[in-house]
N, C-alpha and C positions, 0 to 999 in steps of 0.2 A: 504494500500500500504506500510505502514511502518512496521518494525519488531514489533511483539507483544510479546516479551518475558515478563515474569512477571515484571522485572525491568522496561522495557520500558513502560508497561501498567501503573505501579505505577507512573512513572515519568510523563507520559502523563496526568494522572488524576490530579497530582499536578500542572502541567503546566496550565491546563484548569482552575483550581482553582486560580492560580496566575494571569492568563490572565484575568479572570473575575473580580478579585480585581482591576486590573489596566486598565481595558478596556476603561475608559473614561479619555481623556486628559492626557495620560501618554506617554512620549517618551521612546525610547529604553533605555537610561541611567537610567531613573526613574524606569523602570520595572526591569532592572538588579540590581540596587541598592536595590530594595525592596525584592530581592530573595537571601538568603544566599548561594545558590549553585553557584552564580556568584561573590562571594566576591573577589576572586583573579583576575578575569577579570576586575571588577570595579576598583580595586587598580591599575592594569596595565593601563587601559584607563585613569585614573587620572594622573598617573606618566608620561604618554606620552603626556598629554595635549590635549587629544581628547574628553574629556567629553562635552565640549561646542559644538564642531562640531556635535557629535552624538546626542546631545539634540536638534539640529537645525531642520529645516523643512524637510530635506531629499529630496526624499525618500532614505531609506537605507534598505538593507538586511544584517543582522549580523549573521554570523555563530559563535555562542557563546559557547566556551568551558566551561564545568563545572569545578569546583575546582579540581575534581579527574583527569581531563585531564592535568591540570597544574602540579599536584602532580606526574604524571607519567613521566614528563620530568626528565632528569638526575639531580642528586642532585646538588643544588646550582644554577640551571639555572634561576629560577624565581627571586631569590634574586639578581643575577648578572644583569639581565635585568632591574630590578627596580632601579638600581643605576643611578643617573643623567647623568653620562658620557656615558651610554648606551641607552639614550633616542632615538637616531636615529634608532638603531637596534630594540628596542621595538616597536617604531612607525611603522616600516616596517612590523613586524610580525602582529601587530594588523590590519593594513590596508589590509593585505592579507585575513582577515576575514570579510571584508566589501565589498558589492556591492552597487553601487550608483543607484540602482533601487529597486522597491518593488517587490520581487519575492516570492510570496506564493508558496507552494508546488505544487499546481495545475498548475502553469505556468512553472514548470520544465519539460522539455520534457522527454519522456521515452527513455531509452538508455543512452549512454555516450555523454556528450556535454562539450566543453570548455566554461568556464565562465571567464570573466575578472574582477578580484577584483579591488578595488581602487588603490592598489599598482601597479604602472606603470610597464609595460612590463612583468607582471607575469600572469599566468593562473592557474585555478583550473579545474579539471575534475570532473564534477558532474554526477553521474550515478543514474538513477531512474529505478527500476525494481520492480517486484512483491515482492522482499525481502526487499525493502525499498530504502532509498536514502543514498548514500555514496559520500564522497568528497576526491579525491586523491590530495595530495599536492606536492610540489617541491622535497620532499625527496622520493616519491613513496609510502609513508605510506597513509593509508586510515582512515578517520573519518566516523563514522556512525551518521546520524541524528537521535537522540533519542527522540526528541520532535520537531514537525514542527509547524509553523504558530502561534507563540505567536504574536498577533497583537499589534502594537503600533501606535500612531497617526502620526508617521513619518517613518513608515516602518514595517518590520517584523523580528522576531528573530527565527532562527532555532538552536536548542540546539544540540551541537555535543560532542562526547566523546574523542576528541583528539585535541591538539593544532596543527593548520596547520602551517607548516614551509615553507617559500619561498625557491625556488631553481630552478632546471631545470624544463622545461615544463613537467608536468606529462604525462604519456602514457594514452591516452584516446581512448580505443578500443571499 
């Protein structure tokens, strides 16, 4: 059901390798911290003070942007968000990537559906089709799920290729 481009296939194989390594008694933060592709996300989660929460019992679904997704943001954005005075904004962006349920890919319905992230009063539009799973954010941009279902003992991680930015309710058609 997910895109099988050569990059996606390579990343999927790596994810299964990582997931297998961390399959026993590893929470979402431990899995992310053990995978270099998430070093920017881990730094952001730490700066926002969310590591303890996301290490807790959950359940959580985390739409986890890879480092390249953070690098694609306008120059200086990540550095600005990591400053202590911007902790609130950083926290809101990160909470937009978290659902307080365990949502493996098999439980995402076909078609387009609104999902409520932990960030209050915001929505994501998740679309599941034969082409894969995409997530529209508040800017109207769309992230692709490039690796689904990395299992943690407190939820699941879906790896995405874009940082989701809160804003207006996305069009979910």
